C-alpha positions, 0 to 999 in steps of 0.5 A: 721510192721506199717500196722499191727500196724494200723489195731491193733490200729483201732481194739481198737479204734471199740470196744471203742465206746460204751462209752459216748453218741455218737448216733451212739455208738455201743451196740449190734448186732445179726446175724442169722447164715443161709444166703439167697442166693444170687439172691434170692427172699428173698434177693431182699425182704431184700433189699427193706426193708432195703431201706424203712427204711433208706427212712423212718427215715427222717420222723419218728421215728419209723416205721415197713414195711413187704415185699412181693415184690419178693414172697409171700412165702418168707416175710420179716419183719422190723423195725426201732426205734430212741430215743424218744428225738432224732431229725429227722436228727439225727434219719436218720443219726443213722439209716443209721449207723446202716444199714452199720453196719448191712452190715459189721456184718451181711452180707446176714444174713436170720435175724438180729439186731443192737442196737446204742446207739440211735436206733435200727433195726432189720429184719427177717422173723419170723413176730416178729410185734406186738408180746410182747417179754421180754426175755434178750438180752444183759445187761451191768453195770458200773464196779465201785460201788457207793462209798457213800450212798449205801443204799439211792442209791439204794432206789433212784435207784429203786424208779427211775426205778418203775417211769418207769413203766407207760408212753408213748413208751419213758420214762425218770425219775429221784429220788434223784441222779438216771436218769433213762430212758426206751423205747419200741418198737413202736409195743407195747401198753401201758400194753404191754410196762409197762410189758417189762419195768417192766421186764428190770427193775428186770434184771438190779436189779438183775444183777448190784447190787449196780453199779453205771450205768447199762442197759439191753436190751430186745426183745421189750424194754431197760432201762438204769439208772445212778447216778450223778457223774457217767459217763452215759454209761461207762461200763465193760463187758456185757452179751447176750441172743438170739434173735428168728430167726424163721425158720433162727434160732436165733440171736447171741448177744454176738458180743462185745466178739466175738470181744475182743476175735478176738482181743487177738488172733490177738495180740498174732499172732503179738507177735509171728510174732515179736519173728520170726523177 
């Protein structure tokens, strides 16, 4: 019974790691249902690319790669990106943590992506590099609304989000009591980045209403905001979309919901076992 209890506690801790500004805290993952065959040229290309991501993160906060090494007919595309204010040493650690998560969550997946608090990795065969993508992948809002100055808060939030419409790939702003942040994947130009950020702002405003904080992740950018006095990155339930997976199907981005359902199933199973003792 002790082993079962320890497993249950570790599961709870894993679900709770999204709170706080830990750079390696889990946000979402997407895995294609199709799997590559062991020993296939595609597997070789994937492993070659993931190794390149791990090595490059020590020297850059963004990079992309294409591998035709094993077979020109089975190319794989991959990228990583770290948050713009993250030191390279922490970027490298974050990317390696994301790769470890990828191995655990999406073993042998033909296409996959993992978003941690401060870094993002993705690979697949659908040639997504350089293509704008404003499809919604994941969004989440604080469970509590701002209880004071609601109208003033919304005005400040909207102004802070609007201020993110111009700038470099990594953008930050502050208006009144609201802080906001956005970042685009490094393969977008300035105009494409602004379009993506504007679409993300529309999503988070529509979804979060008067919530004290919120986030929206699109195919090629994300946006976050929080009010002073609210804990950044402390959220309730989220919602997901899909990442296109080319020939290898689509990536489901509802992993947190899946974990929650698995945990509930596990608890019910333990309850039934205890009733038999």
